[in-house]
C-alpha positions in Angstrom: 0.1 0.2 0.1 1.3 3.3 -0.8 1.9 6.0 1.7 -1.0 8.1 0.3 -3.3 5.1 0.7 -2.2 4.6 4.2 -2.8 8.0 5.0 -6.2 7.8 3.5 -7.2 4.5 5.3 -6.4 6.2 8.8 -8.6 9.1 7.7 -11.4 7.1 6.9 -11.1 5.1 9.9 -11.4 7.9 12.0 -14.6 9.4 10.0 -16.1 5.8 10.6 -15.8 5.9 14.3 -17.1 9.2 14.7 -20.0 8.5 12.3 -21.3 5.5 14.3 -21.3 7.6 17.5 -18.5 5.9 19.6 -19.9 5.7 23.0 -16.5 6.0 24.7 -13.3 8.1 25.1 -11.1 7.0 22.6 -7.5 7.1 22.9 -5.3 6.2 19.9 -1.8 4.8 20.9 1.1 6.9 19.7 -1.5 9.1 17.6 -4.0 11.4 18.5 -6.4 11.6 21.7 -9.9 12.1 20.6 -12.6 13.1 23.2 -16.3 12.8 22.6 -19.5 11.3 24.5 -19.1 14.1 27.3 -22.3 15.9 26.7 -23.5 16.7 30.2 -22.1 17.6 33.6 -22.2 13.9 34.8 -20.2 12.7 31.8 -17.5 15.6 31.6 -14.2 14.5 30.4 -11.8 14.5 33.3 -8.5 16.2 32.3 -7.1 16.5 35.7 -5.2 19.8 36.3 -5.5 22.7 33.6 -2.2 21.8 32.3 -3.4 18.8 31.0 -5.2 20.8 28.3 -1.9 20.7 26.7 -1.5 17.3 26.2 -0.1 16.8 22.4 -2.5 15.8 19.6 -5.9 16.2 21.7 -9.1 16.8 19.4 -12.4 17.1 21.1 -15.7 16.0 19.0 -19.2 17.0 19.5 -21.3 14.6 17.7 -24.0 15.5 15.5 -27.4 16.4 17.5 -25.5 17.0 20.5 -25.5 20.5 22.2 -22.7 20.9 24.5 -19.4 19.4 25.3 -18.3 19.2 28.9 -14.8 18.9 30.3 -13.5 19.0 34.0 -10.4 20.4 35.4 -8.7 21.7 38.5 -6.6 24.9 39.4 -4.5 25.5 42.6 -5.3 28.4 44.8 -4.4 31.8 43.4 -3.7 30.4 39.9 -4.5 32.6 37.0 -4.9 31.2 33.8 -6.5 31.4 30.2 -8.0 28.9 28.2 -8.0 28.9 24.2 -10.5 26.9 22.4 -9.8 26.6 18.5 -12.9 27.6 16.4 -13.9 27.8 12.8 -15.5 30.5 11.2 -18.4 28.1 9.9 -19.3 27.4 13.7 -21.6 30.4 13.8 -23.1 30.6 17.6 -20.5 28.5 19.0 -19.8 29.5 22.6 -17.5 28.7 25.4 -18.0 29.3 29.2 -16.2 28.4 32.4 -18.3 26.9 35.3 -17.4 26.3 38.9 -17.9 23.0 40.7 -21.9 23.6 40.9 -22.1 24.3 37.3 -22.6 28.1 37.9 -21.1 30.5 35.1 -17.9 32.2 36.1 -17.4 35.4 33.9 -19.1 35.8 30.5 -19.3 33.3 27.9 -17.2 34.1 24.3 -18.9 33.6 21.2 -18.2 32.8 17.8 -17.7 35.3 15.6 -17.7 38.3 17.9 -15.0 37.1 20.2 -12.9 35.1 17.8 -9.3 36.2 18.3 -6.8 35.1 15.5 -3.2 35.6 16.9 -1.4 32.9 14.7 -3.3 33.6 11.5 -4.0 30.1 11.2 -6.6 29.1 13.8 -9.1 31.6 15.1 -9.9 31.0 18.6 -12.1 31.9 21.7 -10.3 32.9 24.9 -11.5 32.6 28.4 -10.2 33.4 31.6 -10.1 31.4 34.9 -8.7 32.6 38.2 -9.0 30.6 41.5 -9.5 32.9 44.3 -10.0 30.5 47.0 -7.5 28.9 49.6 -7.2 25.4 48.0 -7.4 23.4 44.7 -10.6 23.8 43.2 -12.9 22.1 40.5 -14.1 23.9 37.0 -15.8 23.2 33.9 -15.1 24.0 30.5 -18.5 24.0 28.5 -18.4 24.3 24.8 -21.9 25.0 23.2 -22.9 24.2 19.5 -25.0 27.4 19.1 -26.5 27.8 15.8 -24.3 25.4 13.9 -25.9 22.7 11.8 -27.2 20.0 14.1 -26.4 17.3 11.6 -22.9 17.9 11.6 -20.2 17.2 14.1 -17.8 19.5 15.6 -14.1 19.4 16.1 -12.1 21.7 18.3 -8.9 21.8 20.4 -8.0 23.6 23.4 -5.0 24.8 25.6 -4.3 26.5 28.7 -1.3 28.9 30.0 -0.6 31.0 33.1 -2.4 34.4 32.3 0.3 36.4 34.5 3.6 36.7 33.1 6.8 38.6 33.8 9.4 40.3 31.6 12.1 42.9 31.5 13.8 45.5 29.1 16.7 47.9 29.3 16.1 51.5 27.9 18.8 54.2 27.5 18.6 57.7 28.5 19.7 60.3 26.0 22.6 63.0 27.0 24.7 63.3 30.2 23.9 64.4 33.7 26.4 66.5 35.3 26.9 67.2 39.0 29.1 69.7 40.8 29.8 67.8 43.8 29.8 68.4 47.3 26.4 66.7 48.2 24.6 68.1 45.0 22.3 66.3 43.0 23.0 66.2 39.2 21.0 67.7 36.4 18.0 65.3 35.4 17.5 63.4 32.3 13.9 62.1 31.4 13.0 59.1 29.4 9.4 58.9 28.1 8.1 55.2 27.7 4.6 56.1 27.6 3.9 54.7 24.0 6.6 52.0 24.2 5.8 48.9 22.1 8.3 46.9 24.2 6.3 47.2 27.3 3.0 45.2 27.7 -0.2 46.7 28.0 -0.8 47.7 31.8 2.6 46.1 32.8 3.2 46.8 36.5 7.0 47.3 37.9 8.2 44.6 40.0 11.7 46.0 40.2 14.0 48.7 38.6 17.8 49.0 38.4 20.0 51.7 36.8 23.6 51.9 35.4 25.6 54.4 34.1 29.5 55.5 33.9 30.7 58.3 35.9 33.7 60.4 34.9 35.8 60.6 36.8 34.7 57.9 39.0 33.9 58.9 42.5 32.9 57.2 45.9 29.7 58.0 47.8 27.6 58.2 44.6 24.0 57.3 44.9 21.7 57.1 41.7 18.2 58.3 41.9 15.0 57.6 40.0 11.6 59.1 39.6 8.4 58.0 37.8 6.0 60.4 36.7 3.1 59.2 38.4 4.7 60.1 42.0 6.7 63.0 43.0 8.5 60.7 45.2 12.4 60.4 44.4 13.8 56.8 45.2 17.7 56.8 46.2 19.5 53.7 45.6 19.9 51.3 48.4 23.7 51.2 48.3 26.3 53.8 47.0 27.7 52.9 43.9 28.9 55.3 40.7 28.1 52.5 38.3 24.5 51.2 39.4 21.6 51.4 41.8 18.8 49.3 42.8 15.7 50.8 44.7 13.0 49.7 47.2 10.3 49.6 44.2 8.0 46.5 44.0 4.9 45.3 42.8 3.0 46.6 45.9 3.9 50.2 44.4 1.6 49.5 41.5 3.8 51.8 39.1 3.1 51.2 35.3 6.1 50.6 33.4 5.0 52.6 30.5 5.4 56.1 31.7 8.0 58.8 32.1 11.1 58.1 34.2 13.7 60.7 35.3 17.1 60.0 36.5 19.8 62.0 38.4 22.7 61.1 40.9 23.9 62.5 44.0 27.8 62.9 44.6 29.6 63.7 48.0 32.9 64.1 46.3 34.1 67.7 46.3 35.2 67.6 42.6 32.6 67.9 39.7 31.5 65.0 37.6 29.6 63.7 34.7 27.7 60.4 34.1 26.9 59.0 30.6 25.5 55.9 29.1 22.7 56.0 31.6 20.3 52.9 31.4 17.3 51.8 33.4 16.2 48.2 33.4 12.5 47.7 34.2 11.1 44.4 35.4 7.4 44.1 35.1 4.5 41.6 35.5 1.5 41.7 33.1 -1.8 39.9 32.5 -2.2 38.5 29.1 -5.7 39.6 29.1 -4.6 43.0 28.6 -2.4 42.3 25.9 -4.9 40.4 23.6 -3.3 37.1 24.9 -0.2 37.9 23.0 3.1 37.1 25.2 6.0 39.7 25.3 9.5 38.0 25.2 12.7 39.7 25.9 
């Protein structure tokens, strides 16, 4: 049998199995996991933890004349995730919903075509958020509903899940040099407007900040200082250093990464100096809900 005939034979076998309405979850060894016959809360397919959504080669099948497909999963305390369910523009009215352990809706459902997101330009998908605000691992359900799509046809879709909360960092350079007269004075100030930076995720919150620079001549008892536009407070570096500074800025401050940052430095030495090559390294945290589920990599 030629390679083409072998492939055709496998495809026909799958179509026959779906067409006769197999009454069990089918697991093909060394191939694809096909999930079906999970059309009520009582028969929900148990995925275990949400990370099990990412099992390689998993496809769900909603048989003809069925209205819903149910999937059961767990999330640990404080976990915040998103679930992606692939769809097809033809599945008009298809919707997805997260429910709690009692079967009550959590948040709003997402509907095809209004809520379709196409990040890959290959497979349009519906995205849902789930956050466990309890103090223990909790059970949830993902429910896929047929909607207006032809009831005489089966529906096929895949799904995956991932942490919504991501972290990242980027280094930005100030333009120009700062000059300092010495004897305990503060230098001139340099500002950097990151308000519209495309390198920073939307609504990213600062988790930490460091600065670096080159002082000439190099002196002792030098402190870097930083300010961000949403506050009049100047932060002084924790330790004295001519080449760098770190600050008591953390996630609890809730500072936006994308804003205007201003730098200066204080020098106790009697002689004047300048500082060049000044950079700010911003570490942040962001929610992929705010980026349209686009991940930012450094």
